[in-house]
DRENVEXTOR-561501 format. One record per residue: residue in one letter; residue number from 1; y negated, x negated, z of N, C-alpha, C, O in turn. Coordinates in Angstrom, 1 decimal. Each point is the difference from the previous one (the first is absolute). Layout:
REM DRENVEXTOR-561501
r=A | k=NUM | n_v=Y | n_u=X | n_w=Z | ca_v=Y | ca_u=X | ca_w=Z | c_v=Y | c_u=X | c_w=Z | o_v=Y | o_u=X | o_w=Z;
...
REM end
This chain:
REM DRENVEXTOR-561501
r=M | k=1 | n_v=-13.7 | n_u=21.2 | n_w=-6.4 | ca_v=0.4 | ca_u=-1.0 | ca_w=-0.9 | c_v=1.5 | c_u=0.0 | c_w=-0.3 | o_v=0.5 | o_u=-0.4 | o_w=-1.0;
r=G | k=2 | n_v=0.3 | n_u=0.9 | n_w=2.0 | ca_v=1.4 | ca_u=0.0 | ca_w=-0.2 | c_v=0.6 | c_u=-1.3 | c_w=0.3 | o_v=1.2 | o_u=-0.2 | o_w=-0.4;
r=L | k=3 | n_v=-1.9 | n_u=-0.6 | n_w=1.2 | ca_v=0.6 | ca_u=-1.4 | ca_w=0.3 | c_v=0.6 | c_u=0.2 | c_w=1.4 | o_v=-0.7 | o_u=0.3 | o_w=1.0;
r=H | k=4 | n_v=2.0 | n_u=-0.6 | n_w=-0.9 | ca_v=0.7 | ca_u=0.2 | ca_w=1.2 | c_v=0.3 | c_u=-1.4 | c_w=0.7 | o_v=0.6 | o_u=-0.8 | o_w=-0.6;
r=L | k=5 | n_v=-1.1 | n_u=0.7 | n_w=1.8 | ca_v=0.1 | ca_u=-1.3 | ca_w=0.8 | c_v=0.5 | c_u=0.3 | c_w=1.4 | o_v=-0.6 | o_u=0.8 | o_w=0.7;
r=P | k=6 | n_v=1.6 | n_u=-1.5 | n_w=-0.3 | ca_v=0.5 | ca_u=0.2 | ca_w=1.4 | c_v=-1.0 | c_u=-0.6 | c_w=0.9 | o_v=-0.5 | o_u=-1.1 | o_w=-0.3;
r=P | k=7 | n_v=0.1 | n_u=1.7 | n_w=1.4 | ca_v=-1.0 | ca_u=-0.6 | ca_w=0.9 | c_v=0.6 | c_u=-1.1 | c_w=0.9 | o_v=1.1 | o_u=0.1 | o_w=0.4;
r=D | k=8 | n_v=-1.9 | n_u=-1.2 | n_w=-0.3 | ca_v=0.3 | ca_u=-1.1 | ca_w=0.9 | c_v=1.4 | c_u=-0.5 | c_w=-0.3 | o_v=0.8 | o_u=-0.2 | o_w=0.9;
r=A | k=9 | n_v=-0.5 | n_u=-0.1 | n_w=-2.1 | ca_v=1.3 | ca_u=-0.5 | ca_w=-0.5 | c_v=0.3 | c_u=-1.4 | c_w=0.7 | o_v=-0.9 | o_u=-0.8 | o_w=0.2;
r=E | k=10 | n_v=2.2 | n_u=0.6 | n_w=0.0 | ca_v=0.4 | ca_u=-1.3 | ca_w=0.5 | c_v=0.5 | c_u=-1.0 | c_w=-1.1 | o_v=0.2 | o_u=-1.2 | o_w=0.3;
r=D | k=11 | n_v=-0.2 | n_u=1.6 | n_w=-1.5 | ca_v=0.5 | ca_u=-0.8 | ca_w=-1.1 | c_v=-0.9 | c_u=0.2 | c_w=-1.2 | o_v=-0.6 | o_u=1.1 | o_w=-0.2;
r=V | k=12 | n_v=0.3 | n_u=-2.2 | n_w=-0.6 | ca_v=-0.8 | ca_u=0.1 | ca_w=-1.2 | c_v=0.6 | c_u=0.9 | c_w=-1.0 | o_v=-0.7 | o_u=0.7 | o_w=-0.8;
r=R | k=13 | n_v=2.0 | n_u=-0.7 | n_w=0.7 | ca_v=0.7 | ca_u=0.8 | ca_w=-1.1 | c_v=0.0 | c_u=1.4 | c_w=0.4 | o_v=0.5 | o_u=0.4 | o_w=1.1;
r=P | k=14 | n_v=-1.1 | n_u=0.5 | n_w=-1.9 | ca_v=0.0 | ca_u=1.4 | ca_w=0.4 | c_v=1.3 | c_u=0.6 | c_w=-0.1 | o_v=0.9 | o_u=-0.3 | o_w=-0.8;
r=P | k=15 | n_v=-0.7 | n_u=1.3 | n_w=1.7 | ca_v=1.3 | ca_u=0.8 | ca_w=0.0 | c_v=0.1 | c_u=0.8 | c_w=-1.3 | o_v=-1.0 | o_u=0.2 | o_w=-0.7;
r=A | k=16 | n_v=2.2 | n_u=0.3 | n_w=0.4 | ca_v=0.2 | ca_u=0.8 | ca_w=-1.2 | c_v=-1.0 | c_u=1.2 | c_w=0.0 | o_v=-0.3 | o_u=0.5 | o_w=1.1;
r=R | k=17 | n_v=-0.2 | n_u=-0.1 | n_w=-2.2 | ca_v=-1.0 | ca_u=1.1 | ca_w=-0.2 | c_v=-1.4 | c_u=-0.3 | c_w=0.4 | o_v=-0.8 | o_u=0.9 | o_w=0.0;
r=F | k=18 | n_v=0.5 | n_u=-2.1 | n_w=0.5 | ca_v=-1.3 | ca_u=-0.4 | ca_w=0.4 | c_v=-0.6 | c_u=-1.0 | c_w=-1.1 | o_v=0.7 | o_u=-0.8 | o_w=-0.5;
r=A | k=19 | n_v=-2.0 | n_u=0.9 | n_w=0.3 | ca_v=-0.6 | ca_u=-0.8 | ca_w=-1.0 | c_v=-0.5 | c_u=-1.4 | c_w=0.6 | o_v=-0.4 | o_u=-0.9 | o_w=-0.8;
r=G | k=20 | n_v=0.4 | n_u=0.8 | n_w=2.1 | ca_v=-0.5 | ca_u=-1.2 | ca_w=0.6 | c_v=0.1 | c_u=0.2 | c_w=1.5 | o_v=0.8 | o_u=0.8 | o_w=0.5;
r=I | k=21 | n_v=-1.6 | n_u=-1.6 | n_w=0.3 | ca_v=0.0 | ca_u=0.2 | ca_w=1.4 | c_v=-1.4 | c_u=-0.1 | c_w=0.6 | o_v=-0.9 | o_u=-0.4 | o_w=-0.7;
r=A | k=22 | n_v=0.8 | n_u=0.9 | n_w=1.9 | ca_v=-1.3 | ca_u=-0.1 | ca_w=0.7 | c_v=0.4 | c_u=-0.7 | c_w=1.4 | o_v=1.0 | o_u=0.3 | o_w=0.6;
r=V | k=23 | n_v=-1.8 | n_u=-1.3 | n_w=-0.2 | ca_v=0.2 | ca_u=-0.6 | ca_w=1.2 | c_v=-1.3 | c_u=-0.2 | c_w=0.8 | o_v=-1.1 | o_u=0.0 | o_w=-0.6;
r=T | k=24 | n_v=1.2 | n_u=-0.1 | n_w=1.9 | ca_v=-1.2 | ca_u=-0.3 | ca_w=0.8 | c_v=-0.2 | c_u=-1.5 | c_w=0.1 | o_v=0.9 | o_u=-0.8 | o_w=-0.3;
r=Y | k=25 | n_v=-2.2 | n_u=0.5 | n_w=0.6 | ca_v=-0.2 | ca_u=-1.5 | ca_w=0.2 | c_v=0.8 | c_u=-0.5 | c_w=1.2 | o_v=0.4 | o_u=-1.2 | o_w=-0.1;
r=A | k=26 | n_v=-0.1 | n_u=2.0 | n_w=1.1 | ca_v=0.8 | ca_u=-0.5 | ca_w=1.1 | c_v=1.4 | c_u=-0.3 | c_w=-0.5 | o_v=0.6 | o_u=-1.0 | o_w=0.4;
r=R | k=27 | n_v=0.0 | n_u=1.8 | n_w=-1.3 | ca_v=1.3 | ca_u=-0.2 | ca_w=-0.6 | c_v=0.0 | c_u=-1.4 | c_w=-0.7 | o_v=0.9 | o_u=-0.8 | o_w=0.1;
r=V | k=28 | n_v=-1.9 | n_u=0.6 | n_w=-1.0 | ca_v=-0.1 | ca_u=-1.2 | ca_w=-0.7 | c_v=-0.1 | c_u=-1.2 | c_w=1.0 | o_v=0.6 | o_u=-1.0 | o_w=-0.3;
r=A | k=29 | n_v=-1.4 | n_u=1.1 | n_w=1.3 | ca_v=-0.2 | ca_u=-1.1 | ca_w=1.0 | c_v=1.3 | c_u=-0.3 | c_w=0.7 | o_v=0.2 | o_u=-1.2 | o_w=0.3;
r=S | k=30 | n_v=0.7 | n_u=2.1 | n_w=-0.2 | ca_v=1.2 | ca_u=-0.2 | ca_w=0.7 | c_v=1.1 | c_u=-0.7 | c_w=-0.9 | o_v=1.0 | o_u=-0.5 | o_w=0.5;
r=A | k=31 | n_v=-1.2 | n_u=0.6 | n_w=-1.8 | ca_v=1.0 | ca_u=-0.6 | ca_w=-0.9 | c_v=-0.6 | c_u=-0.4 | c_w=-1.3 | o_v=0.5 | o_u=0.3 | o_w=-1.1;
r=A | k=32 | n_v=-1.6 | n_u=-1.0 | n_w=1.1 | ca_v=-0.7 | ca_u=-0.5 | ca_w=-1.2 | c_v=0.9 | c_u=-0.8 | c_w=-0.9 | o_v=0.0 | o_u=0.2 | o_w=-1.2;
r=A | k=33 | n_v=0.7 | n_u=-1.2 | n_w=1.7 | ca_v=0.8 | ca_u=-0.8 | ca_w=-0.8 | c_v=1.1 | c_u=0.8 | c_w=-0.7 | o_v=0.3 | o_u=-0.3 | o_w=-1.1;
r=R | k=34 | n_v=0.3 | n_u=1.2 | n_w=1.8 | ca_v=1.1 | ca_u=0.9 | ca_w=-0.6 | c_v=-0.6 | c_u=0.8 | c_w=-1.2 | o_v=0.6 | o_u=0.1 | o_w=-1.0;
r=F | k=35 | n_v=-1.8 | n_u=0.5 | n_w=1.3 | ca_v=-0.6 | ca_u=0.8 | ca_w=-1.1 | c_v=-0.4 | c_u=-0.9 | c_w=-1.2 | o_v=0.2 | o_u=0.4 | o_w=-1.1;
r=A | k=36 | n_v=-0.7 | n_u=-1.6 | n_w=1.4 | ca_v=-0.3 | ca_u=-1.0 | ca_w=-1.1 | c_v=1.2 | c_u=-0.4 | c_w=-0.8 | o_v=-0.1 | o_u=-0.1 | o_w=-1.2;
r=A | k=37 | n_v=1.2 | n_u=-0.1 | n_w=1.9 | ca_v=1.3 | ca_u=-0.4 | ca_w=-0.7 | c_v=0.5 | c_u=1.1 | c_w=-0.9 | o_v=0.6 | o_u=-0.2 | o_w=-1.0;
r=Q | k=38 | n_v=-0.8 | n_u=1.5 | n_w=1.4 | ca_v=0.5 | ca_u=1.1 | ca_w=-0.8 | c_v=-0.9 | c_u=0.4 | c_w=-1.1 | o_v=0.4 | o_u=0.7 | o_w=-0.9;
r=A | k=39 | n_v=-1.7 | n_u=-1.0 | n_w=1.0 | ca_v=-0.9 | ca_u=0.4 | ca_w=-1.1 | c_v=0.1 | c_u=-0.9 | c_w=-1.2 | o_v=0.5 | o_u=-1.1 | o_w=0.1;
r=S | k=40 | n_v=-0.9 | n_u=1.6 | n_w=-1.2 | ca_v=0.1 | ca_u=-0.7 | ca_w=-1.3 | c_v=-1.4 | c_u=-0.2 | c_w=-0.5 | o_v=-1.0 | o_u=0.6 | o_w=0.5;
r=P | k=41 | n_v=0.8 | n_u=-1.5 | n_w=-1.5 | ca_v=-1.4 | ca_u=-0.2 | ca_w=-0.5 | c_v=-0.6 | c_u=1.3 | c_w=-0.6 | o_v=-1.2 | o_u=0.1 | o_w=-0.1;
r=S | k=42 | n_v=2.0 | n_u=0.9 | n_w=-0.2 | ca_v=-0.5 | ca_u=1.3 | ca_w=-0.5 | c_v=-0.2 | c_u=1.0 | c_w=1.1 | o_v=-0.4 | o_u=1.2 | o_w=-0.3;
r=T | k=43 | n_v=0.6 | n_u=-1.5 | n_w=1.5 | ca_v=-0.2 | ca_u=0.9 | ca_w=1.1 | c_v=-1.5 | c_u=0.3 | c_w=0.1 | o_v=-0.8 | o_u=-0.9 | o_w=0.2;
r=L | k=44 | n_v=0.5 | n_u=2.2 | n_w=-0.2 | ca_v=-1.4 | ca_u=0.4 | ca_w=0.2 | c_v=-0.2 | c_u=0.3 | c_w=1.5 | o_v=0.7 | o_u=0.8 | o_w=0.6;
r=V | k=45 | n_v=-1.8 | n_u=-1.4 | n_w=-0.1 | ca_v=-0.3 | ca_u=0.2 | ca_w=1.4 | c_v=-1.4 | c_u=0.6 | c_w=0.1 | o_v=-1.0 | o_u=-0.6 | o_w=-0.6;
r=I | k=46 | n_v=0.8 | n_u=1.7 | n_w=1.2 | ca_v=-1.3 | ca_u=0.6 | ca_w=0.2 | c_v=-0.3 | c_u=0.0 | c_w=1.5 | o_v=0.8 | o_u=0.5 | o_w=0.8;
r=A | k=47 | n_v=-1.9 | n_u=-1.1 | n_w=-0.4 | ca_v=-0.4 | ca_u=0.0 | ca_w=1.4 | c_v=-1.0 | c_u=1.0 | c_w=0.3 | o_v=-1.1 | o_u=0.0 | o_w=-0.6;
r=D | k=48 | n_v=1.4 | n_u=1.0 | n_w=1.4 | ca_v=-0.9 | ca_u=1.0 | ca_w=0.5 | c_v=-0.7 | c_u=-0.5 | c_w=1.2 | o_v=0.6 | o_u=-0.7 | o_w=0.9;
r=E | k=49 | n_v=-1.9 | n_u=0.9 | n_w=-0.8 | ca_v=-0.8 | ca_u=-0.5 | ca_w=1.2 | c_v=0.2 | c_u=-1.5 | c_w=0.1 | o_v=0.3 | o_u=-0.5 | o_w=1.1;
r=A | k=50 | n_v=-0.6 | n_u=-0.2 | n_w=-2.1 | ca_v=0.2 | ca_u=-1.5 | ca_w=0.0 | c_v=-0.9 | c_u=-0.7 | c_w=1.0 | o_v=0.3 | o_u=-1.2 | o_w=0.2;
r=H | k=51 | n_v=-1.3 | n_u=1.9 | n_w=0.3 | ca_v=-0.8 | ca_u=-0.7 | ca_w=1.1 | c_v=0.9 | c_u=-0.4 | c_w=1.2 | o_v=-0.5 | o_u=-0.8 | o_w=0.8;
r=H | k=52 | n_v=1.7 | n_u=1.3 | n_w=-0.7 | ca_v=0.9 | ca_u=-0.3 | ca_w=1.1 | c_v=0.7 | c_u=-1.4 | c_w=-0.3 | o_v=0.7 | o_u=-0.4 | o_w=0.9;
r=L | k=53 | n_v=-1.0 | n_u=-0.1 | n_w=-2.0 | ca_v=0.8 | ca_u=-1.2 | ca_w=-0.4 | c_v=-0.8 | c_u=-1.3 | c_w=0.1 | o_v=0.1 | o_u=-0.9 | o_w=-0.8;
r=G | k=54 | n_v=-0.9 | n_u=0.8 | n_w=1.8 | ca_v=-0.8 | ca_u=-1.3 | ca_w=0.2 | c_v=1.0 | c_u=-1.1 | c_w=0.1 | o_v=1.0 | o_u=0.0 | o_w=0.6;
r=E | k=55 | n_v=-1.4 | n_u=-1.1 | n_w=-1.3 | ca_v=0.9 | ca_u=-1.2 | ca_w=-0.1 | c_v=0.4 | c_u=-0.6 | c_w=1.3 | o_v=1.0 | o_u=-0.7 | o_w=0.1;
r=D | k=56 | n_v=-1.8 | n_u=0.9 | n_w=0.9 | ca_v=0.3 | ca_u=-0.6 | ca_w=1.3 | c_v=0.7 | c_u=1.0 | c_w=0.9 | o_v=0.3 | o_u=-0.3 | o_w=1.2;
r=L | k=57 | n_v=0.1 | n_u=1.4 | n_w=-1.7 | ca_v=0.7 | ca_u=1.0 | ca_w=0.7 | c_v=1.5 | c_u=0.0 | c_w=-0.4 | o_v=0.3 | o_u=-0.3 | o_w=-1.1;
r=A | k=58 | n_v=0.6 | n_u=0.7 | n_w=2.0 | ca_v=1.4 | ca_u=0.0 | ca_w=-0.2 | c_v=0.3 | c_u=0.8 | c_w=-1.3 | o_v=0.9 | o_u=-0.4 | o_w=-0.8;
r=W | k=59 | n_v=-1.5 | n_u=1.6 | n_w=0.7 | ca_v=0.4 | ca_u=0.8 | ca_w=-1.2 | c_v=-0.5 | c_u=-0.7 | c_w=-1.2 | o_v=0.8 | o_u=0.1 | o_w=-1.0;
r=G | k=60 | n_v=-1.9 | n_u=-0.7 | n_w=1.0 | ca_v=-0.5 | ca_u=-0.7 | ca_w=-1.2 | c_v=0.9 | c_u=-1.2 | c_w=-0.4 | o_v=0.3 | o_u=-0.2 | o_w=-1.2;
r=Q | k=61 | n_v=0.1 | n_u=-0.5 | n_w=2.2 | ca_v=0.8 | ca_u=-1.2 | ca_w=-0.3 | c_v=1.4 | c_u=0.5 | c_w=-0.5 | o_v=0.5 | o_u=-0.6 | o_w=-1.0;
r=S | k=62 | n_v=0.0 | n_u=1.6 | n_w=1.6 | ca_v=1.3 | ca_u=0.5 | ca_w=-0.5 | c_v=-0.1 | c_u=0.6 | c_w=-1.4 | o_v=0.9 | o_u=-0.2 | o_w=-0.8;
r=F | k=63 | n_v=-1.9 | n_u=0.9 | n_w=0.5 | ca_v=-0.2 | ca_u=0.6 | ca_w=-1.3 | c_v=-0.2 | c_u=-1.1 | c_w=-1.0 | o_v=0.6 | o_u=0.1 | o_w=-1.1;
r=A | k=64 | n_v=-1.3 | n_u=-1.1 | n_w=1.4 | ca_v=-0.2 | ca_u=-1.2 | ca_w=-0.9 | c_v=1.4 | c_u=-0.6 | c_w=-0.3 | o_v=0.2 | o_u=-0.4 | o_w=-1.1;
r=E | k=65 | n_v=0.6 | n_u=0.2 | n_w=2.1 | ca_v=1.3 | ca_u=-0.6 | ca_w=-0.2 | c_v=0.9 | c_u=0.9 | c_w=-0.9 | o_v=0.7 | o_u=-0.4 | o_w=-0.8;
r=M | k=66 | n_v=-0.8 | n_u=1.7 | n_w=1.1 | ca_v=0.8 | ca_u=1.0 | ca_w=-0.8 | c_v=-0.3 | c_u=-0.1 | c_w=-1.5 | o_v=0.9 | o_u=0.1 | o_w=-0.8;
r=V | k=67 | n_v=-2.2 | n_u=-0.1 | n_w=0.5 | ca_v=-0.4 | ca_u=0.0 | ca_w=-1.4 | c_v=-0.1 | c_u=-1.4 | c_w=-0.6 | o_v=-0.4 | o_u=-0.1 | o_w=-1.2;
r=G | k=68 | n_v=0.8 | n_u=-0.9 | n_w=1.9 | ca_v=0.0 | ca_u=-1.4 | ca_w=-0.5 | c_v=-1.3 | c_u=-0.7 | c_w=-0.1 | o_v=-0.1 | o_u=-0.9 | o_w=-0.8;
r=L | k=69 | n_v=-0.8 | n_u=1.2 | n_w=1.7 | ca_v=-1.3 | ca_u=-0.7 | ca_w=0.0 | c_v=0.1 | c_u=-1.2 | c_w=0.8 | o_v=-1.0 | o_u=-0.9 | o_w=-0.1;
r=V | k=70 | n_v=2.0 | n_u=0.7 | n_w=0.9 | ca_v=0.1 | ca_u=-1.2 | ca_w=0.8 | c_v=1.4 | c_u=-0.6 | c_w=-0.3 | o_v=0.9 | o_u=0.7 | o_w=-0.4;
r=G | k=71 | n_v=-0.7 | n_u=-1.9 | n_w=0.7 | ca_v=1.4 | ca_u=-0.6 | ca_w=-0.1 | c_v=0.1 | c_u=-0.9 | c_w=-1.2 | o_v=-0.8 | o_u=-0.8 | o_w=-0.3;
r=D | k=72 | n_v=1.9 | n_u=1.0 | n_w=-0.5 | ca_v=0.4 | ca_u=-0.9 | ca_w=-1.1 | c_v=-1.0 | c_u=0.1 | c_w=-1.2 | o_v=-1.0 | o_u=0.6 | o_w=0.1;
r=H | k=73 | n_v=1.4 | n_u=-1.3 | n_w=-1.1 | ca_v=-0.8 | ca_u=-0.2 | ca_w=-1.2 | c_v=0.0 | c_u=1.3 | c_w=-0.9 | o_v=-0.8 | o_u=0.0 | o_w=-0.9;
r=Q | k=74 | n_v=1.5 | n_u=1.0 | n_w=1.2 | ca_v=0.0 | ca_u=1.2 | ca_w=-0.8 | c_v=-0.9 | c_u=1.0 | c_w=0.6 | o_v=0.4 | o_u=1.1 | o_w=0.5;
r=R | k=75 | n_v=-1.7 | n_u=-1.4 | n_w=-0.5 | ca_v=-1.0 | ca_u=0.9 | ca_w=0.6 | c_v=-0.4 | c_u=1.1 | c_w=-1.0 | o_v=-0.1 | o_u=-0.2 | o_w=-1.2;
r=R | k=76 | n_v=-0.1 | n_u=1.3 | n_w=1.8 | ca_v=-0.5 | ca_u=1.2 | ca_w=-0.8 | c_v=-1.3 | c_u=0.4 | c_w=0.6 | o_v=-0.2 | o_u=-0.2 | o_w=1.2;
r=R | k=77 | n_v=-0.6 | n_u=0.9 | n_w=-1.9 | ca_v=-1.3 | ca_u=0.5 | ca_w=0.5 | c_v=0.1 | c_u=1.5 | c_w=0.2 | o_v=0.6 | o_u=0.7 | o_w=-0.8;
r=A | k=78 | n_v=-1.2 | n_u=-0.2 | n_w=1.9 | ca_v=-0.1 | ca_u=1.4 | ca_w=0.2 | c_v=-1.5 | c_u=0.4 | c_w=0.0 | o_v=-0.8 | o_u=-0.6 | o_w=0.6;
r=G | k=79 | n_v=0.5 | n_u=1.6 | n_w=-1.4 | ca_v=-1.3 | ca_u=0.6 | ca_w=0.0 | c_v=-0.1 | c_u=1.1 | c_w=1.1 | o_v=0.7 | o_u=1.1 | o_w=-0.2;
r=L | k=80 | n_v=-1.4 | n_u=-1.3 | n_w=1.2 | ca_v=-0.1 | ca_u=1.0 | ca_w=1.0 | c_v=-1.4 | c_u=0.6 | c_w=0.0 | o_v=-1.0 | o_u=-0.7 | o_w=0.1;
r=G | k=81 | n_v=0.9 | n_u=2.0 | n_w=-0.1 | ca_v=-1.3 | ca_u=0.7 | ca_w=0.0 | c_v=-0.4 | c_u=0.5 | c_w=1.3 | o_v=-1.1 | o_u=0.6 | o_w=0.1;
REM end
């Protein structure tokens, strides 16, 4: 596809010459609020192996926080397959 993503990035903003970022669920869990603050409403989030995101699990709670499914009145919905 020609889509260049740095693996397990520490920042939502991609480095120069990259089209986006790739992160692990563990990375999101360690800094969900920071990722949420850096993301914009147009940020596209794709969850691979979404079965790891059970809402009662740390990864699921962190992912929900990151994409704005919990917290303030600006809730967004994520479609996870």
